C-alpha positions, 0 to 999 in steps of 0.5 A, a space after each residue: 913361316 913364323 920366325 923364332 924371336 931372338 929373345 925366345 932363342 936366348 931363353 932356350 939356350 940359357 935354359 940348356 946351359 943353366 939346367 945342365 950346369 946346375 943338374 950336373 953339379 948338384 947330382 955330383 955332390 949328392 951322388 958323392 954324399 950318398 955313395 962316396 967315390 969308388 969305381 962306379 961313381 962316374 957312371 952313377 953321376 952321369 946317370 943322375 945328371 942326365 935324369 936331373 937335366 931331363 927334369 930341370 930343363 923344362 922346369 927352367 924354361 917355364 919357371 924362369 919367366 915366373 922367377 923374373 916377374 917375382 924378382 921384379 915385384 920383390 925389388 919394387 917393394 924395396 924401391 918404395 
């Protein structure tokens, strides 16, 4: 049986938190700007947040390594 590497688990847990926090905050702001706050605001926000999270989590999981490599490359340019 293969054992999951701690670094991979850390990456997945980070992705859950990062995508969740960003999705719900951004969907809340956008829902507020588009519809304002009324009796249905929380339901609209929750729906938008869940849809955003369903898209964001896989993206964060796969994009984070690329973003890390791009960051390292960019910083190397400034070190020279």
